[in-house]
C-alpha positions as protocol buffer text, in pm:
chain_id: "A"
residue {
  index: 1
  type: MET
  ca { x: 3659 y: 3646 z: -2446 }
}
residue {
  index: 2
  type: SER
  ca { x: 3461 y: 3546 z: -2755 }
}
residue {
  index: 3
  type: VAL
  ca { x: 3134 y: 3803 z: -2947 }
}
residue {
  index: 4
  type: THR
  ca { x: 2907 y: 3567 z: -3073 }
}
residue {
  index: 5
  type: VAL
  ca { x: 2564 y: 3683 z: -3247 }
}
residue {
  index: 6
  type: GLU
  ca { x: 2276 y: 3418 z: -3261 }
}
residue {
  index: 7
  type: GLY
  ca { x: 2558 y: 3096 z: -3135 }
}
residue {
  index: 8
  type: ARG
  ca { x: 2788 y: 3208 z: -3433 }
}
residue {
  index: 9
  type: SER
  ca { x: 3147 y: 3418 z: -3404 }
}
residue {
  index: 10
  type: LEU
  ca { x: 3183 y: 3708 z: -3624 }
}
residue {
  index: 11
  type: ASP
  ca { x: 3421 y: 3571 z: -3824 }
}
residue {
  index: 12
  type: GLU
  ca { x: 3119 y: 3342 z: -3892 }
}
residue {
  index: 13
  type: LEU
  ca { x: 2834 y: 3611 z: -3961 }
}
residue {
  index: 14
  type: PRO
  ca { x: 2798 y: 3765 z: -4345 }
}
residue {
  index: 15
  type: SER
  ca { x: 2879 y: 4000 z: -4529 }
}
residue {
  index: 16
  type: TYR
  ca { x: 2706 y: 4294 z: -4616 }
}
residue {
  index: 17
  type: ALA
  ca { x: 2966 y: 4503 z: -4718 }
}
residue {
  index: 18
  type: ALA
  ca { x: 2914 y: 4623 z: -5087 }
}
residue {
  index: 19
  type: ASP
  ca { x: 3128 y: 4504 z: -5398 }
}
residue {
  index: 20
  type: PRO
  ca { x: 3305 y: 4783 z: -5494 }
}
residue {
  index: 21
  type: ASP
  ca { x: 3300 y: 4655 z: -5825 }
}
residue {
  index: 22
  type: GLU
  ca { x: 2935 y: 4638 z: -5797 }
}
residue {
  index: 23
  type: ILE
  ca { x: 2950 y: 4940 z: -5660 }
}
residue {
  index: 24
  type: GLU
  ca { x: 2736 y: 5212 z: -5972 }
}
residue {
  index: 25
  type: VAL
  ca { x: 2731 y: 5607 z: -5951 }
}
residue {
  index: 26
  type: VAL
  ca { x: 2420 y: 5781 z: -6082 }
}
residue {
  index: 27
  type: ASP
  ca { x: 2512 y: 6090 z: -6133 }
}
residue {
  index: 28
  type: LEU
  ca { x: 2100 y: 6260 z: -6215 }
}
residue {
  index: 29
  type: SER
  ca { x: 2046 y: 6602 z: -6390 }
}
residue {
  index: 30
  type: GLY
  ca { x: 1864 y: 6889 z: -6297 }
}
residue {
  index: 31
  type: GLU
  ca { x: 1628 y: 6779 z: -6534 }
}
residue {
  index: 32
  type: ASP
  ca { x: 1532 y: 6368 z: -6277 }
}
residue {
  index: 33
  type: VAL
  ca { x: 1564 y: 6509 z: -5964 }
}
residue {
  index: 34
  type: GLU
  ca { x: 1279 y: 6796 z: -6011 }
}
residue {
  index: 35
  type: ARG
  ca { x: 1052 y: 6400 z: -6126 }
}
residue {
  index: 36
  type: ILE
  ca { x: 1169 y: 6298 z: -5828 }
}
residue {
  index: 37
  type: VAL
  ca { x: 1120 y: 6553 z: -5654 }
}
residue {
  index: 38
  type: THR
  ca { x: 736 y: 6533 z: -5787 }
}
residue {
  index: 39
  type: GLU
  ca { x: 638 y: 6225 z: -5812 }
}
residue {
  index: 40
  type: ALA
  ca { x: 760 y: 6180 z: -5451 }
}
residue {
  index: 41
  type: LEU
  ca { x: 562 y: 6441 z: -5406 }
}
residue {
  index: 42
  type: GLU
  ca { x: 229 y: 6306 z: -5537 }
}
residue {
  index: 43
  type: ALA
  ca { x: 355 y: 5920 z: -5355 }
}
residue {
  index: 44
  type: ALA
  ca { x: 316 y: 6070 z: -5035 }
}
residue {
  index: 45
  type: GLU
  ca { x: -11 y: 6376 z: -5142 }
}
residue {
  index: 46
  type: CYS
  ca { x: 116 y: 6666 z: -4992 }
}
residue {
  index: 47
  type: THR
  ca { x: 295 y: 6974 z: -5117 }
}
residue {
  index: 48
  type: ARG
  ca { x: 682 y: 7079 z: -5075 }
}
residue {
  index: 49
  type: ALA
  ca { x: 574 y: 7255 z: -4837 }
}
residue {
  index: 50
  type: GLU
  ca { x: 358 y: 7026 z: -4660 }
}
residue {
  index: 51
  type: LEU
  ca { x: 611 y: 6822 z: -4637 }
}
residue {
  index: 52
  type: GLU
  ca { x: 878 y: 7023 z: -4486 }
}
residue {
  index: 53
  type: GLN
  ca { x: 646 y: 7146 z: -4242 }
}
residue {
  index: 54
  type: GLN
  ca { x: 567 y: 6791 z: -4133 }
}
residue {
  index: 55
  type: ALA
  ca { x: 951 y: 6702 z: -4126 }
}
residue {
  index: 56
  type: ALA
  ca { x: 1028 y: 7009 z: -3849 }
}
residue {
  index: 57
  type: ASP
  ca { x: 698 y: 6869 z: -3685 }
}
residue {
  index: 58
  type: GLY
  ca { x: 873 y: 6511 z: -3673 }
}
residue {
  index: 59
  type: GLU
  ca { x: 509 y: 6390 z: -3725 }
}
residue {
  index: 60
  type: PHE
  ca { x: 395 y: 6259 z: -4061 }
}
residue {
  index: 61
  type: THR
  ca { x: 77 y: 6149 z: -4168 }
}
residue {
  index: 62
  type: SER
  ca { x: 188 y: 5870 z: -4336 }
}
residue {
  index: 63
  type: GLU
  ca { x: 451 y: 5618 z: -4379 }
}
residue {
  index: 64
  type: VAL
  ca { x: 478 y: 5719 z: -4734 }
}
residue {
  index: 65
  type: ALA
  ca { x: 572 y: 6076 z: -4577 }
}
residue {
  index: 66
  type: ARG
  ca { x: 827 y: 6013 z: -4403 }
}
residue {
  index: 67
  type: ARG
  ca { x: 1024 y: 5795 z: -4676 }
}
residue {
  index: 68
  type: MET
  ca { x: 912 y: 6118 z: -4937 }
}
residue {
  index: 69
  type: TRP
  ca { x: 1127 y: 6355 z: -4709 }
}
residue {
  index: 70
  type: PHE
  ca { x: 1388 y: 6151 z: -4710 }
}
residue {
  index: 71
  type: LEU
  ca { x: 1389 y: 6062 z: -5067 }
}
residue {
  index: 72
  type: VAL
  ca { x: 1371 y: 6482 z: -5120 }
}
residue {
  index: 73
  type: SER
  ca { x: 1545 y: 6550 z: -4818 }
}
residue {
  index: 74
  type: SER
  ca { x: 1830 y: 6378 z: -4968 }
}
residue {
  index: 75
  type: LEU
  ca { x: 1814 y: 6480 z: -5332 }
}
residue {
  index: 76
  type: ASP
  ca { x: 1832 y: 6856 z: -5200 }
}
residue {
  index: 77
  type: PRO
  ca { x: 2121 y: 7000 z: -4956 }
}
residue {
  index: 78
  type: ASN
  ca { x: 1900 y: 7320 z: -4877 }
}
residue {
  index: 79
  type: ALA
  ca { x: 1633 y: 7140 z: -4739 }
}
residue {
  index: 80
  type: PRO
  ca { x: 1559 y: 7206 z: -4385 }
}
């Protein structure tokens, strides 16, 4: 039995794995994180508390707010 996707075998499918030589690790300072969070909240057009409440409710006011929560929460290990 062989597995195919859209008529192609798994060996023929493109690989999306990152080349380790092309991965860049960026160390953000506290000021960088604060600036990014501030800009994300501005883009979401809400406060941090409002965004946290939207996340807790599982209902965001917009797709931008949902995406900004993903960004903000990934930068803050204490995010709910």
